[in-house]
C-alpha positions as CSV (number, residue, x, y, z in Angstrom):
1,M,-65.1,-28.6,50.3
2,P,-66.6,-25.8,52.4
3,A,-70.0,-24.6,51.1
4,R,-68.9,-20.9,50.7
5,H,-65.9,-21.9,48.7
6,R,-68.1,-24.0,46.4
7,S,-70.5,-21.0,46.1
8,R,-67.6,-18.7,45.1
9,Q,-66.5,-21.3,42.5
10,R,-70.1,-21.4,41.1
11,A,-70.4,-17.6,41.2
12,L,-67.2,-17.3,39.2
13,Q,-68.6,-19.7,36.6
14,V,-71.9,-17.8,36.4
15,L,-70.2,-14.4,36.1
16,F,-67.9,-15.8,33.4
17,L,-70.9,-17.0,31.5
18,W,-72.7,-13.6,32.0
19,D,-69.6,-11.7,30.9
20,Q,-68.9,-13.8,27.8
21,R,-72.5,-14.1,26.6
22,K,-73.5,-10.6,27.5
23,Q,-76.8,-11.9,28.7
24,A,-79.1,-11.0,31.7
25,I,-77.7,-12.3,35.0
26,D,-81.0,-14.3,35.6
27,E,-80.4,-16.1,32.3
28,A,-76.8,-16.9,33.3
29,I,-77.9,-18.3,36.7
30,H,-80.7,-20.3,35.0
31,A,-78.2,-21.7,32.5
32,F,-75.8,-22.7,35.3
33,Y,-78.5,-24.5,37.2
34,E,-79.6,-26.3,34.1
35,T,-76.0,-27.5,33.5
36,L,-75.8,-28.7,37.1
37,S,-79.1,-30.6,36.9
38,S,-78.2,-32.3,33.6
39,D,-74.9,-33.7,35.0
40,E,-76.5,-36.4,37.2
41,P,-79.6,-38.5,36.2
42,L,-82.0,-39.6,38.9
43,P,-81.2,-43.1,40.1
44,S,-84.8,-44.3,39.2
45,D,-84.9,-42.9,35.7
46,E,-81.9,-42.4,33.4
47,D,-83.8,-39.9,31.3
48,Q,-84.9,-37.6,34.1
49,F,-82.6,-35.2,35.9
50,P,-83.1,-33.7,39.3
51,P,-83.4,-30.0,39.6
52,A,-80.2,-28.3,41.0
53,A,-80.6,-27.1,44.6
54,P,-80.5,-23.3,44.8
55,D,-77.2,-21.8,46.1
56,E,-78.2,-18.6,47.9
57,F,-74.7,-17.3,48.6
58,M,-73.7,-17.9,45.0
59,E,-76.7,-15.9,43.9
60,I,-76.0,-13.1,46.3
61,L,-72.4,-12.8,45.0
62,V,-73.5,-13.0,41.3
63,R,-76.3,-10.6,41.5
64,G,-74.3,-8.1,43.6
65,A,-71.2,-8.3,41.5
66,S,-73.1,-7.9,38.2
67,E,-75.3,-5.1,39.5
68,H,-72.3,-3.2,40.8
69,A,-70.0,-4.1,37.9
70,P,-69.5,-0.6,36.5
71,G,-68.4,0.8,39.9
72,I,-66.4,-2.3,40.7
73,D,-64.6,-2.1,37.3
74,L,-63.6,1.5,38.0
75,R,-62.1,0.5,41.3
76,I,-60.3,-2.4,39.7
77,S,-59.0,-0.2,36.9
78,G,-57.8,2.4,39.4
79,K,-55.7,-0.3,41.2
80,S,-54.4,-2.1,38.1
81,E,-51.7,-0.1,36.5
82,N,-51.5,-0.4,32.7
83,W,-54.4,-2.8,32.6
84,R,-57.8,-1.8,31.1
85,I,-60.6,-4.0,32.5
86,E,-61.7,-5.2,29.1
87,R,-58.1,-6.3,28.3
88,M,-57.8,-8.5,31.4
89,P,-58.4,-12.2,31.0
90,A,-62.1,-12.8,31.6
91,V,-61.5,-15.3,34.5
92,D,-59.2,-12.8,36.3
93,R,-61.7,-9.9,35.7
94,N,-64.5,-11.9,37.2
95,I,-62.5,-13.1,40.2
96,L,-61.7,-9.5,40.9
97,R,-65.3,-8.5,40.5
98,L,-66.5,-11.1,43.0
99,A,-63.8,-10.3,45.5
100,V,-64.2,-6.6,45.4
101,Y,-68.0,-6.9,45.7
102,E,-67.7,-9.3,48.7
103,M,-65.0,-7.3,50.4
104,S,-66.9,-4.0,49.9
105,E,-70.5,-4.9,50.4
106,L,-70.7,-8.0,52.5
107,E,-69.3,-8.6,56.0
108,T,-66.6,-11.1,55.0
109,P,-63.2,-10.2,56.3
110,G,-60.8,-8.9,53.6
111,A,-58.2,-11.5,54.4
112,V,-60.7,-14.3,53.8
113,V,-61.9,-12.7,50.6
114,I,-58.3,-12.3,49.2
115,D,-57.4,-15.9,50.2
116,E,-60.5,-17.3,48.5
117,A,-59.8,-15.1,45.3
118,L,-56.2,-16.4,45.2
119,E,-57.4,-20.0,45.5
120,L,-59.9,-19.4,42.6
121,A,-57.0,-17.9,40.5
122,R,-54.8,-20.9,41.3
123,Q,-57.6,-23.2,40.3
124,F,-59.0,-21.4,37.2
125,S,-56.2,-19.2,36.0
126,G,-52.4,-19.1,36.1
127,D,-49.4,-18.2,38.4
128,E,-49.1,-14.7,36.9
129,S,-52.7,-14.1,37.6
130,V,-52.4,-15.0,41.2
131,S,-49.8,-12.3,41.9
132,F,-51.7,-9.7,39.8
133,I,-55.0,-10.5,41.6
134,N,-53.2,-10.4,45.0
135,G,-51.8,-6.9,44.2
136,V,-55.1,-5.4,43.0
137,L,-57.1,-6.9,45.9
138,D,-54.5,-5.8,48.5
139,A,-54.8,-2.2,47.2
140,V,-58.6,-2.3,47.1
141,H,-58.6,-3.8,50.7
142,K,-56.5,-0.9,51.9
143,D,-59.1,1.5,50.5
144,V,-61.9,-0.4,52.1
145,V,-60.2,-0.4,55.5
146,E,-59.4,3.3,55.3
147,K,-63.0,4.1,54.4
148,D,-64.3,2.0,57.2
149,S,-62.0,3.5,59.8
150,G,-61.9,7.0,58.6
151,P,-63.6,10.0,60.2
152,G,-67.3,9.5,60.4
153,A,-67.2,5.7,60.2
154,S,-70.2,4.3,61.9
155,H,-68.4,1.7,64.0
156,E,-66.2,4.2,65.8
157,T,-66.7,4.6,69.5
158,P,-67.2,8.2,70.7
159,P,-64.3,9.6,72.8
160,A,-64.7,9.1,76.5
161,S,-66.1,12.1,78.2
162,T,-64.0,13.5,81.0
163,P,-65.7,14.7,84.2
164,D,-66.1,18.4,84.6
165,P,-63.5,19.5,87.2
166,T,-65.7,22.2,88.7
């Protein structure tokens, strides 16, 4: 399994924990790492567990999505007709938060983010969720593309100057 996909799975698990327990994000990350390290005992000592290796990409996703959650939730609500964010299944809500954060703030291509989010939905949610998440993320992606390619976007090249005919 590619490392970034695993990091996204882990990020979803941490965000779900954060969302359900209403705890600080650092506590949710710590609890997740404790769970990982307690899953496998060291070969030399059955009572001792190795510390879990840090997952930098997972932590970037989790910290960013949780920090920007109020704004992300507004964007999701604006693209999900008849669905209030607090009424969505927690798994779907957090898949959307992760994807909207990654799509908007990181340099990951929108198509990759959407594909990964749909894979998470297939794995952790249901078929109805896959189409719902796809629709919401497609609408958010269109906004991101418009914002990035609109007037004043920093990546636009200036028009070519024409030589003065005189």
